[in-house]
TITORMI-380776 format. One line per field, with one value per atom (N, C-alpha, C): residue number from 1; x, y, z; residue in three letters. Coordinates in nm, 2 decimals. Layout:
<rs>
num c(NUM	...)
c1 c(X	...)
c2 c(Y	...)
c3 c(Z	...)
residu c(ALA	...)
</rs>
This chain:
<rs>
num c(1	1	1	2	2	2	3	3	3	4	4	4	5	5	5	6	6	6	7	7	7	8	8	8	9	9	9	10	10	10	11	11	11	12	12	12	13	13	13	14	14	14	15	15	15	16	16	16	17	17	17	18	18	18	19	19	19	20	20	20	21	21	21	22	22	22	23	23	23	24	24	24	25	25	25	26	26	26	27	27	27	28	28	28	29	29	29	30	30	30	31	31	31	32	32	32	33	33	33	34	34	34	35	35	35	36	36	36	37	37	37	38	38	38	39	39	39	40	40	40	41	41	41	42	42	42	43	43	43	44	44	44	45	45	45	46	46	46	47	47	47	48	48	48	49	49	49	50	50	50	51	51	51	52	52	52	53	53	53	54	54	54	55	55	55	56	56	56	57	57	57	58	58	58	59	59	59	60	60	60	61	61	61	62	62	62	63	63	63	64	64	64	65	65	65	66	66	66	67	67	67	68	68	68	69	69	69	70	70	70	71	71	71	72	72	72	73	73	73	74	74	74	75	75	75	76	76	76	77	77	77	78	78	78	79	79	79	80	80	80	81	81	81	82	82	82	83	83	83	84	84	84	85	85	85	86	86	86	87	87	87	88	88	88	89	89	89	90	90	90	91	91	91	92	92	92	93	93	93	94	94	94	95	95	95	96	96	96	97	97	97	98	98	98	99	99	99	100	100	100	101	101	101	102	102	102	103	103	103	104	104	104	105	105	105	106	106	106	107	107	107	108	108	108	109	109	109	110	110	110	111	111	111	112	112	112	113	113	113	114	114	114	115	115	115	116	116	116	117	117	117	118	118	118	119	119	119	120	120	120	121	121	121	122	122	122	123	123	123	124	124	124	125	125	125	126	126	126	127	127	127	128	128	128	129	129	129	130	130	130	131	131	131	132	132	132	133	133	133	134	134	134	135	135	135	136	136	136	137	137	137	138	138	138	139	139	139	140	140	140	141	141	141	142	142	142	143	143	143	144	144	144	145	145	145	146	146	146	147	147	147	148	148	148	149	149	149	150	150	150	151	151	151	152	152	152	153	153	153	154	154	154	155	155	155	156	156	156	157	157	157	158	158	158	159	159	159	160	160	160	161	161	161	162	162	162	163	163	163	164	164	164	165	165	165	166	166	166	167	167	167	168	168	168	169	169	169	170	170	170	171	171	171	172	172	172	173	173	173	174	174	174	175	175	175	176	176	176	177	177	177	178	178	178	179	179	179	180	180	180	181	181	181	182	182	182	183	183	183	184	184	184	185	185	185	186	186	186	187	187	187	188	188	188	189	189	189	190	190	190	191	191	191	192	192	192	193	193	193	194	194	194	195	195	195	196	196	196	197	197	197	198	198	198	199	199	199	200	200	200	201	201	201	202	202	202	203	203	203	204	204	204	205	205	205	206	206	206	207	207	207	208	208	208	209	209	209	210	210	210	211	211	211	212	212	212	213	213	213	214	214	214	215	215	215	216	216	216	217	217	217	218	218	218	219	219	219	220	220	220	221	221	221	222	222	222	223	223	223	224	224	224	225	225	225	226	226	226	227	227	227	228	228	228	229	229	229	230	230	230	231	231	231	232	232	232	233	233	233	234	234	234	235	235	235	236	236	236	237	237	237	238	238	238	239	239	239)
c1 c(0.08	0.00	0.09	0.06	0.15	0.11	0.22	0.21	0.17	0.07	0.02	0.10	0.17	0.24	0.17	0.13	0.06	0.16	0.15	0.23	0.19	0.29	0.26	0.24	0.14	0.10	0.22	0.27	0.38	0.35	0.22	0.18	0.20	0.17	0.19	0.34	0.42	0.57	0.61	0.57	0.60	0.56	0.43	0.38	0.46	0.49	0.57	0.71	0.77	0.90	0.90	0.79	0.78	0.76	0.68	0.66	0.79	0.86	0.99	1.09	1.09	1.18	1.14	1.01	0.96	1.00	0.99	1.02	1.17	1.25	1.40	1.43	1.37	1.40	1.37	1.25	1.21	1.30	1.33	1.41	1.55	1.61	1.74	1.76	1.66	1.66	1.65	1.58	1.57	1.70	1.76	1.89	2.00	2.00	2.10	2.09	1.97	1.94	1.93	1.98	1.99	1.86	1.75	1.62	1.63	1.72	1.74	1.88	1.89	2.02	2.09	2.22	2.29	2.23	2.22	2.17	2.02	1.95	1.80	1.74	1.65	1.60	1.48	1.48	1.36	1.30	1.17	1.10	1.01	0.99	0.90	0.75	0.72	0.58	0.55	0.65	0.63	0.62	0.71	0.72	0.60	0.55	0.42	0.31	0.30	0.19	0.21	0.34	0.37	0.33	0.38	0.36	0.24	0.17	0.04	0.06	0.16	0.19	0.22	0.23	0.25	0.40	0.44	0.58	0.68	0.63	0.72	0.80	0.73	0.81	0.90	0.85	0.93	1.06	1.05	1.17	1.27	1.21	1.30	1.37	1.30	1.36	1.47	1.44	1.54	1.67	1.64	1.76	1.84	1.78	1.85	1.93	1.87	1.93	2.05	2.04	2.15	2.27	2.23	2.33	2.41	2.34	2.40	2.47	2.46	2.54	2.46	2.33	2.26	2.20	2.18	2.14	2.23	2.22	2.31	2.21	2.23	2.14	2.20	2.11	2.14	2.12	2.18	2.16	2.01	1.93	1.79	1.70	1.77	1.70	1.64	1.66	1.62	1.73	1.69	1.79	1.80	1.92	1.94	2.01	1.99	2.04	2.19	2.26	2.41	2.44	2.47	2.52	2.67	2.74	2.88	2.94	3.05	3.12	3.19	3.25	3.33	3.44	3.51	3.63	3.59	3.47	3.43	3.39	3.33	3.29	3.42	3.52	3.64	3.71	3.70	3.76	3.68	3.55	3.48	3.53	3.56	3.62	3.76	3.84	3.97	3.95	3.86	3.84	3.78	3.68	3.62	3.73	3.81	3.92	4.01	4.05	4.14	4.07	3.94	3.87	3.85	3.82	3.79	3.92	4.03	4.16	4.20	4.19	4.22	4.13	4.01	3.91	3.95	3.97	3.99	4.13	4.23	4.36	4.36	4.29	4.28	4.20	4.09	4.01	4.09	4.17	4.25	4.36	4.41	4.52	4.47	4.34	4.30	4.23	4.22	4.15	4.00	3.92	3.78	3.70	3.60	3.51	3.42	3.36	3.27	3.16	3.10	2.99	3.04	3.16	3.21	3.24	3.28	3.31	3.17	3.07	2.94	2.89	2.91	2.87	2.95	3.08	3.15	3.11	3.07	3.02	2.89	2.80	2.68	2.70	2.80	2.84	2.89	2.97	3.02	2.91	2.81	2.69	2.61	2.59	2.50	2.57	2.70	2.76	2.79	2.80	2.82	2.68	2.57	2.44	2.42	2.46	2.44	2.52	2.64	2.72	2.66	2.60	2.54	2.41	2.34	2.20	2.19	2.25	2.25	2.12	2.01	1.88	1.83	1.91	1.87	1.87	1.78	1.78	1.89	1.92	2.04	2.02	1.90	1.88	1.90	1.86	1.88	2.03	2.10	2.24	2.31	2.27	2.34	2.32	2.20	2.17	2.26	2.26	2.34	2.49	2.54	2.68	2.71	2.62	2.64	2.64	2.55	2.55	2.67	2.73	2.86	2.97	2.99	3.09	3.06	2.93	2.89	2.92	2.89	2.91	3.05	3.14	3.29	3.33	3.29	3.32	3.26	3.14	3.07	3.14	3.19	3.26	3.39	3.46	3.58	3.56	3.44	3.41	3.45	3.50	3.54	3.42	3.36	3.23	3.25	3.36	3.39	3.41	3.48	3.50	3.37	3.29	3.16	3.07	3.07	2.98	3.03	3.16	3.21	3.19	3.20	3.18	3.04	2.95	2.80	2.77	2.82	2.80	2.85	2.96	3.02	2.93	2.90	2.82	2.68	2.63	2.50	2.51	2.62	2.63	2.67	2.72	2.76	2.65	2.54	2.43	2.39	2.38	2.33	2.44	2.57	2.68	2.68	2.65	2.64	2.53	2.41	2.30	2.33	2.38	2.42	2.52	2.61	2.72	2.66	2.56	2.50	2.40	2.37	2.29	2.36	2.50	2.58	2.59	2.53	2.53	2.67	2.76	2.90	2.96	2.93	2.99	2.93	2.81	2.75	2.82	2.85	2.92	3.07	3.13	3.27	3.27	3.17	3.15	3.14	3.06	3.04	3.18	3.26	3.39	3.48	3.48	3.56	3.53	3.40	3.36	3.40	3.39	3.43	3.58	3.65	3.80	3.84	3.77	3.79	3.77	3.65	3.62	3.72	3.76	3.86	3.99	4.04	4.17	4.16	4.04	4.02	4.03	3.95	3.95	4.08	4.16	4.30	4.40	4.36	4.45	4.56	4.52	4.61	4.58	4.65	4.62	4.65	4.77	4.80	4.71	4.67	4.58	4.44	4.40	4.26	4.26	4.37	4.38	4.38	4.46	4.46	4.33	4.26	4.12	4.02	4.03	3.94	3.97	4.10	4.13	4.09	4.10	4.05	3.90	3.83	3.68	3.64	3.70	3.67	3.71	3.82	3.87	3.78	3.73	3.64	3.52	3.46	3.35	3.39	3.50	3.55	3.57	3.62	3.65	3.53	3.41	3.29	3.22	3.29	3.23	3.19	3.28	3.25	3.13	3.13	3.01	2.88	2.89	2.78	2.72	2.81	2.76	2.70	2.75	2.69	2.55	2.54	2.40	2.31	2.36	2.28	2.23	2.32	2.28	2.17	2.19	2.09	1.95	1.95	1.82	1.76	1.84	1.80	1.73	1.80	1.75	1.62	1.61	1.49	1.37	1.40	1.29	1.23	1.32	1.28	1.26	1.24	1.21	1.07)
c2 c(-0.12	0.00	0.12	0.21	0.33	0.43	0.49	0.59	0.72	0.78	0.91	1.02	1.10	1.21	1.34	1.41	1.53	1.65	1.71	1.82	1.95	2.02	2.15	2.26	2.33	2.44	2.54	2.58	2.68	2.81	2.85	2.97	2.95	2.83	2.80	2.81	2.76	2.77	2.91	2.99	3.13	3.21	3.18	3.24	3.21	3.08	3.03	3.09	3.10	3.17	3.31	3.38	3.52	3.54	3.45	3.46	3.44	3.34	3.31	3.43	3.49	3.60	3.72	3.74	3.85	3.83	3.70	3.66	3.68	3.64	3.65	3.80	3.89	4.03	4.09	4.05	4.10	4.06	3.93	3.87	3.92	3.93	3.98	4.12	4.20	4.34	4.35	4.26	4.26	4.21	4.11	4.06	4.17	4.23	4.34	4.45	4.48	4.59	4.54	4.42	4.37	4.37	4.33	4.31	4.19	4.10	3.97	3.97	3.92	3.90	3.78	3.76	3.64	3.51	3.41	3.28	3.28	3.38	3.38	3.28	3.19	3.08	3.12	3.09	3.11	2.98	2.97	2.84	2.85	2.74	2.74	2.78	2.72	2.74	2.89	2.95	3.10	3.18	3.15	3.23	3.20	3.08	3.05	3.14	3.15	3.23	3.38	3.42	3.56	3.60	3.52	3.56	3.51	3.42	3.37	3.29	3.20	3.12	2.97	2.88	2.74	2.73	2.60	2.58	2.58	2.56	2.55	2.68	2.80	2.92	2.96	2.92	2.95	2.87	2.74	2.65	2.70	2.74	2.79	2.92	3.01	3.14	3.11	3.02	2.98	2.92	2.84	2.78	2.88	2.98	3.09	3.17	3.21	3.29	3.22	3.09	3.01	3.01	2.99	2.98	3.11	3.22	3.36	3.40	3.32	3.35	3.43	3.45	3.52	3.44	3.31	3.21	3.10	3.02	2.90	2.79	2.68	2.56	2.47	2.44	2.35	2.21	2.11	1.97	1.92	1.99	1.95	2.01	2.07	2.13	2.27	2.32	2.45	2.55	2.68	2.78	2.89	2.94	3.05	3.17	3.29	3.41	3.42	3.44	3.46	3.61	3.66	3.80	3.80	3.90	3.90	3.95	3.89	3.93	4.06	4.13	4.25	4.22	4.10	4.07	4.05	3.99	3.97	4.10	4.19	4.32	4.40	4.39	4.46	4.40	4.27	4.21	4.26	4.28	4.34	4.48	4.56	4.69	4.68	4.58	4.56	4.54	4.45	4.42	4.54	4.61	4.72	4.83	4.85	4.96	4.92	4.80	4.75	4.78	4.75	4.77	4.91	4.99	5.14	5.22	5.18	5.25	5.22	5.10	5.06	5.14	5.15	5.22	5.37	5.44	5.59	5.62	5.53	5.55	5.53	5.43	5.40	5.51	5.55	5.66	5.79	5.82	5.94	5.93	5.81	5.79	5.77	5.76	5.74	5.86	5.87	5.98	5.94	6.02	6.00	6.04	5.97	6.00	6.12	6.18	6.30	6.25	6.13	6.08	6.06	6.01	5.99	6.12	6.22	6.35	6.41	6.39	6.44	6.37	6.24	6.16	6.22	6.24	6.29	6.44	6.51	6.64	6.64	6.54	6.53	6.49	6.41	6.37	6.50	6.57	6.70	6.79	6.80	6.89	6.84	6.71	6.65	6.67	6.64	6.65	6.79	6.88	7.02	7.07	7.03	7.07	7.01	6.88	6.82	6.89	6.94	7.01	7.14	7.21	7.34	7.33	7.22	7.21	7.06	7.03	6.89	6.85	6.85	6.83	6.68	6.60	6.46	6.38	6.28	6.19	6.09	6.02	5.93	5.82	5.77	5.67	5.72	5.84	5.90	5.92	5.97	5.99	5.86	5.75	5.62	5.57	5.59	5.55	5.63	5.76	5.85	5.81	5.78	5.74	5.61	5.51	5.39	5.42	5.50	5.54	5.61	5.69	5.76	5.66	5.56	5.47	5.37	5.34	5.25	5.32	5.45	5.52	5.52	5.54	5.55	5.41	5.30	5.17	5.14	5.18	5.16	5.24	5.36	5.44	5.38	5.31	5.24	5.13	5.06	4.97	4.82	4.79	4.66	4.59	4.50	4.44	4.35	4.28	4.19	4.27	4.38	4.47	4.52	4.57	4.63	4.53	4.41	4.30	4.27	4.26	4.23	4.35	4.47	4.59	4.60	4.57	4.58	4.47	4.36	4.25	4.29	4.36	4.40	4.52	4.61	4.73	4.69	4.58	4.53	4.49	4.42	4.38	4.49	4.60	4.71	4.82	4.79	4.90	4.95	4.87	4.92	5.01	4.97	5.05	5.19	5.20	5.33	5.41	5.34	5.41	5.46	5.38	5.42	5.53	5.52	5.63	5.76	5.77	5.90	5.95	5.88	5.94	6.05	6.05	6.15	6.26	6.38	6.49	6.54	6.53	6.58	6.48	6.35	6.25	6.28	6.32	6.34	6.46	6.57	6.68	6.64	6.56	6.51	6.43	6.35	6.27	6.35	6.46	6.55	6.60	6.65	6.71	6.61	6.49	6.38	6.34	6.33	6.29	6.40	6.52	6.63	6.63	6.59	6.58	6.47	6.36	6.24	6.28	6.34	6.38	6.48	6.57	6.68	6.61	6.51	6.45	6.36	6.30	6.22	6.31	6.42	6.51	6.59	6.59	6.66	6.55	6.43	6.32	6.30	6.31	6.29	6.15	6.04	5.91	5.89	5.93	5.92	6.00	6.12	6.21	6.15	6.09	6.02	5.90	5.82	5.71	5.76	5.86	5.92	5.97	6.04	6.09	5.98	5.87	5.76	5.68	5.66	5.59	5.66	5.79	5.87	5.86	5.86	5.84	5.71	5.60	5.46	5.44	5.49	5.47	5.54	5.65	5.73	5.64	5.57	5.49	5.36	5.31	5.19	5.21	5.32	5.35	5.34	5.34	5.33	5.20	5.10	4.96	4.90	4.90	4.83	4.89	5.02	5.09	5.06	5.06	5.03	4.89	4.80	4.66	4.65	4.71	4.71	4.77	4.88	4.94	4.85	4.79	4.70	4.58	4.52	4.41	4.45	4.57	4.61	4.63	4.68	4.70	4.57	4.47	4.34	4.27	4.27	4.19	4.26	4.39	4.46	4.43	4.42	4.39	4.25	4.16	4.02	3.97	4.06	4.02	3.97)
c3 c(0.00	0.00	0.00	-0.09	-0.11	0.00	0.05	0.16	0.09	0.14	0.09	0.15	0.07	0.11	0.08	0.19	0.17	0.14	0.03	-0.01	0.06	0.10	0.17	0.06	0.08	-0.01	-0.01	-0.13	-0.13	-0.06	-0.06	0.01	0.16	0.21	0.35	0.39	0.30	0.33	0.34	0.24	0.24	0.36	0.40	0.52	0.65	0.66	0.77	0.77	0.66	0.64	0.68	0.64	0.67	0.82	0.88	1.03	1.10	1.06	1.12	1.11	0.99	0.97	1.06	1.08	1.16	1.31	1.35	1.49	1.51	1.42	1.42	1.44	1.36	1.37	1.50	1.56	1.69	1.80	1.80	1.91	1.90	1.78	1.76	1.81	1.78	1.82	1.98	2.04	2.19	2.25	2.19	2.24	2.23	2.11	2.09	2.19	2.22	2.32	2.46	2.49	2.62	2.70	2.63	2.70	2.79	2.76	2.84	2.90	3.02	3.08	3.02	3.03	2.98	3.04	2.95	2.99	3.02	2.98	2.99	2.90	2.95	2.88	2.79	2.67	2.58	2.55	2.58	2.55	2.43	2.37	2.25	2.30	2.41	2.46	2.49	2.56	2.59	2.46	2.37	2.24	2.16	2.16	2.08	2.13	2.27	2.33	2.30	2.31	2.28	2.14	2.04	1.90	1.84	1.91	1.87	1.74	1.74	1.62	1.67	1.57	1.60	1.63	1.67	1.70	1.58	1.46	1.35	1.32	1.31	1.29	1.41	1.53	1.65	1.64	1.61	1.60	1.50	1.39	1.28	1.32	1.39	1.44	1.54	1.63	1.73	1.67	1.57	1.50	1.43	1.36	1.29	1.39	1.50	1.60	1.66	1.68	1.74	1.63	1.51	1.40	1.39	1.42	1.40	1.53	1.64	1.76	1.86	1.84	1.94	2.05	2.02	2.12	2.13	2.24	2.26	2.28	2.20	2.22	2.33	2.42	2.53	2.50	2.58	2.55	2.55	2.63	2.63	2.52	2.42	2.31	2.34	2.46	2.49	2.44	2.45	2.41	2.51	2.53	2.62	2.55	2.59	2.53	2.55	2.44	2.45	2.45	2.56	2.57	2.58	2.52	2.52	2.66	2.69	2.82	2.79	2.89	2.87	2.78	2.80	2.72	2.57	2.55	2.41	2.34	2.42	2.36	2.33	2.41	2.39	2.26	2.24	2.12	2.00	2.01	1.90	1.86	1.97	1.95	1.88	1.92	1.85	1.70	1.67	1.52	1.45	1.52	1.46	1.43	1.53	1.51	1.39	1.38	1.27	1.14	1.13	1.00	0.97	1.07	1.04	1.02	1.08	1.06	0.91	0.87	0.73	0.64	0.67	0.58	0.56	0.67	0.65	0.59	0.63	0.57	0.42	0.37	0.23	0.16	0.22	0.16	0.14	0.24	0.24	0.13	0.10	0.01	-0.14	-0.16	-0.30	-0.35	-0.48	-0.55	-0.55	-0.48	-0.47	-0.59	-0.63	-0.74	-0.69	-0.79	-0.76	-0.67	-0.70	-0.62	-0.47	-0.45	-0.31	-0.24	-0.32	-0.26	-0.21	-0.29	-0.25	-0.12	-0.11	0.01	0.13	0.11	0.23	0.26	0.16	0.18	0.26	0.23	0.30	0.45	0.47	0.61	0.68	0.61	0.67	0.71	0.62	0.65	0.77	0.77	0.87	1.01	1.02	1.15	1.20	1.10	1.14	1.20	1.14	1.19	1.33	1.35	1.48	1.58	1.54	1.64	1.68	1.58	1.61	1.68	1.65	1.71	1.76	1.87	1.92	1.99	1.91	1.97	1.96	1.90	1.87	2.00	2.01	2.12	2.10	2.21	2.21	2.11	2.09	1.99	1.85	1.82	1.69	1.66	1.77	1.75	1.73	1.79	1.78	1.63	1.58	1.44	1.34	1.36	1.27	1.29	1.41	1.43	1.35	1.36	1.28	1.13	1.09	0.95	0.90	0.98	0.95	0.92	1.01	0.99	0.87	0.86	0.75	0.61	0.61	0.48	0.44	0.54	0.51	0.45	0.51	0.47	0.33	0.31	0.18	0.07	0.11	0.01	-0.03	0.06	0.03	-0.08	-0.07	-0.17	-0.15	-0.03	0.01	0.07	0.00	0.04	0.16	0.17	0.28	0.41	0.40	0.51	0.56	0.47	0.50	0.57	0.52	0.58	0.72	0.75	0.88	0.98	0.92	1.01	1.05	0.96	0.99	1.10	1.09	1.19	1.32	1.33	1.46	1.51	1.43	1.47	1.52	1.47	1.51	1.66	1.70	1.84	1.93	1.87	1.96	1.97	1.91	1.90	2.04	2.14	2.27	2.33	2.31	2.37	2.31	2.18	2.12	2.18	2.20	2.26	2.40	2.48	2.62	2.62	2.52	2.51	2.49	2.40	2.36	2.46	2.56	2.67	2.74	2.73	2.78	2.67	2.69	2.59	2.56	2.65	2.63	2.53	2.54	2.45	2.30	2.29	2.16	2.09	2.17	2.11	2.07	2.16	2.12	1.99	1.98	1.86	1.73	1.74	1.63	1.58	1.68	1.65	1.59	1.65	1.60	1.46	1.43	1.29	1.19	1.23	1.14	1.11	1.22	1.20	1.11	1.12	1.03	0.89	0.86	0.72	0.67	0.75	0.72	0.67	0.75	0.72	0.59	0.57	0.45	0.33	0.33	0.22	0.20	0.30	0.29	0.24	0.22	0.18	0.28	0.41	0.52	0.58	0.53	0.59	0.73	0.78	0.92	1.01	0.96	1.04	1.05	0.94	0.94	1.03	1.03	1.13	1.27	1.30	1.44	1.48	1.39	1.43	1.45	1.37	1.38	1.51	1.54	1.66	1.79	1.79	1.90	1.92	1.81	1.81	1.87	1.82	1.87	2.01	2.05	2.19	2.29	2.25	2.34	2.38	2.28	2.30	2.38	2.34	2.41	2.56	2.60	2.74	2.83	2.77	2.85	2.85	2.79	2.78	2.91	3.01	3.13	3.20	3.21	3.27	3.19	3.06	2.97	2.99	3.01	3.03	3.17	3.26	3.40	3.39	3.32	3.30	3.23	3.12	3.04	3.12	3.21	3.29	3.39	3.45	3.55	3.48	3.36	3.29	3.25	3.21	3.17	3.28	3.40	3.51	3.57	3.56	3.61	3.52	3.39	3.29	3.31	3.36	3.37	3.51	3.60	3.74	3.75)
residu c(MET	MET	MET	LYS	LYS	LYS	LYS	LYS	LYS	ILE	ILE	ILE	ILE	ILE	ILE	GLN	GLN	GLN	LYS	LYS	LYS	ARG	ARG	ARG	ASN	ASN	ASN	PRO	PRO	PRO	LYS	LYS	LYS	GLU	GLU	GLU	LYS	LYS	LYS	THR	THR	THR	ALA	ALA	ALA	SER	SER	SER	SER	SER	SER	ASN	ASN	ASN	LEU	LEU	LEU	SER	SER	SER	SER	SER	SER	SER	SER	SER	ILE	ILE	ILE	VAL	VAL	VAL	THR	THR	THR	THR	THR	THR	LEU	LEU	LEU	LYS	LYS	LYS	GLU	GLU	GLU	GLU	GLU	GLU	ILE	ILE	ILE	ILE	ILE	ILE	HIS	HIS	HIS	TRP	TRP	TRP	HIS	HIS	HIS	TYR	TYR	TYR	PRO	PRO	PRO	PRO	PRO	PRO	GLU	GLU	GLU	HIS	HIS	HIS	ARG	ARG	ARG	LEU	LEU	LEU	THR	THR	THR	GLU	GLU	GLU	GLU	GLU	GLU	ASP	ASP	ASP	LEU	LEU	LEU	CYS	CYS	CYS	GLN	GLN	GLN	ARG	ARG	ARG	PHE	PHE	PHE	GLN	GLN	GLN	VAL	VAL	VAL	SER	SER	SER	ARG	ARG	ARG	SER	SER	SER	PRO	PRO	PRO	ILE	ILE	ILE	ARG	ARG	ARG	GLU	GLU	GLU	ALA	ALA	ALA	LEU	LEU	LEU	ARG	ARG	ARG	VAL	VAL	VAL	LEU	LEU	LEU	ALA	ALA	ALA	ALA	ALA	ALA	ASP	ASP	ASP	GLY	GLY	GLY	PHE	PHE	PHE	LEU	LEU	LEU	LYS	LYS	LYS	ARG	ARG	ARG	MET	MET	MET	PRO	PRO	PRO	ASN	ASN	ASN	ARG	ARG	ARG	SER	SER	SER	TYR	TYR	TYR	VAL	VAL	VAL	VAL	VAL	VAL	LYS	LYS	LYS	GLN	GLN	GLN	TYR	TYR	TYR	THR	THR	THR	VAL	VAL	VAL	GLU	GLU	GLU	GLU	GLU	GLU	VAL	VAL	VAL	GLU	GLU	GLU	GLU	GLU	GLU	LEU	LEU	LEU	TYR	TYR	TYR	ASP	ASP	ASP	VAL	VAL	VAL	ARG	ARG	ARG	GLN	GLN	GLN	ALA	ALA	ALA	LEU	LEU	LEU	GLU	GLU	GLU	LEU	LEU	LEU	TYR	TYR	TYR	THR	THR	THR	VAL	VAL	VAL	GLU	GLU	GLU	ASN	ASN	ASN	LEU	LEU	LEU	ALA	ALA	ALA	ASN	ASN	ASN	GLN	GLN	GLN	GLU	GLU	GLU	LEU	LEU	LEU	SER	SER	SER	LEU	LEU	LEU	HIS	HIS	HIS	HIS	HIS	HIS	LYS	LYS	LYS	VAL	VAL	VAL	GLU	GLU	GLU	LEU	LEU	LEU	GLY	GLY	GLY	ASP	ASP	ASP	LEU	LEU	LEU	LEU	LEU	LEU	HIS	HIS	HIS	THR	THR	THR	TRP	TRP	TRP	THR	THR	THR	GLU	GLU	GLU	LEU	LEU	LEU	LEU	LEU	LEU	ASN	ASN	ASN	GLU	GLU	GLU	PRO	PRO	PRO	SER	SER	SER	LYS	LYS	LYS	GLN	GLN	GLN	SER	SER	SER	GLU	GLU	GLU	GLU	GLU	GLU	PHE	PHE	PHE	ALA	ALA	ALA	ILE	ILE	ILE	LEU	LEU	LEU	ASP	ASP	ASP	THR	THR	THR	LEU	LEU	LEU	PHE	PHE	PHE	HIS	HIS	HIS	ASP	ASP	ASP	THR	THR	THR	LEU	LEU	LEU	ALA	ALA	ALA	ARG	ARG	ARG	THR	THR	THR	LEU	LEU	LEU	GLY	GLY	GLY	ASN	ASN	ASN	LYS	LYS	LYS	SER	SER	SER	LEU	LEU	LEU	LEU	LEU	LEU	ARG	ARG	ARG	ASN	ASN	ASN	LEU	LEU	LEU	ARG	ARG	ARG	SER	SER	SER	ILE	ILE	ILE	ASN	ASN	ASN	GLU	GLU	GLU	ARG	ARG	ARG	LEU	LEU	LEU	ALA	ALA	ALA	LEU	LEU	LEU	PHE	PHE	PHE	ARG	ARG	ARG	LEU	LEU	LEU	LEU	LEU	LEU	ASP	ASP	ASP	PHE	PHE	PHE	GLU	GLU	GLU	ASN	ASN	ASN	ARG	ARG	ARG	ALA	ALA	ALA	ARG	ARG	ARG	ALA	ALA	ALA	GLU	GLU	GLU	GLN	GLN	GLN	THR	THR	THR	CYS	CYS	CYS	ARG	ARG	ARG	GLN	GLN	GLN	HIS	HIS	HIS	LEU	LEU	LEU	ALA	ALA	ALA	ILE	ILE	ILE	ILE	ILE	ILE	ASP	ASP	ASP	ARG	ARG	ARG	ILE	ILE	ILE	MET	MET	MET	ALA	ALA	ALA	HIS	HIS	HIS	ASP	ASP	ASP	GLY	GLY	GLY	PRO	PRO	PRO	GLY	GLY	GLY	ALA	ALA	ALA	ARG	ARG	ARG	ALA	ALA	ALA	ALA	ALA	ALA	MET	MET	MET	GLN	GLN	GLN	HIS	HIS	HIS	ASN	ASN	ASN	ILE	ILE	ILE	GLU	GLU	GLU	GLU	GLU	GLU	GLY	GLY	GLY	ARG	ARG	ARG	ASN	ASN	ASN	ASN	ASN	ASN	VAL	VAL	VAL	ARG	ARG	ARG	THR	THR	THR	ALA	ALA	ALA	ILE	ILE	ILE	LYS	LYS	LYS	ASP	ASP	ASP	ALA	ALA	ALA	LEU	LEU	LEU	THR	THR	THR	ARG	ARG	ARG	ALA	ALA	ALA	TYR	TYR	TYR	LEU	LEU	LEU	LYS	LYS	LYS	ASN	ASN	ASN	ARG	ARG	ARG)
</rs>
């Protein structure tokens, strides 16, 4: 007797995939912003109730997040949140600094196209305005800061470098946000960004490297305090 195999409707597959992607996006955003403390357990049952979906898209979302390093799979098939330690965050800053120093030095040493000069000019305009009227909220500042560094890497044109830098910046998002809650830090960042652009446009490679290094190290100096703040917020949210 032949076994009857019920084929799944392609529309059902697409719907499940879309659901899973949406759940991945939501949970990743929450993990990045430390809504959960380290080792916080995520269960299929709780997530099914929260998102009002079946186990299938939840399982797929958990699998994707584990593969991307946001969750850790336990022997009993459950998952816990993987938050970076102080040492791991500092390692991210080490790699970020290496990528960004390479970026600005090479930008300063090459002949920029008209399009790239316009992009740098736009950055110059944006950060001059922010310096003169620092009315942005910390979250807006953090987004603009990420965009500044992303634009420089994109202008260089090295796709592998850009991909790796974006991955690192994704995990450092909360530390940027906490950094810019300090208004003095926001003003310092404006001046530092303007100095970086100035050195690139002056074709001063060593000067561009020095300006970028100063910018990154200012943020890195606050990592330990930022992680302590993040942990406090995460535990309070999950009490």
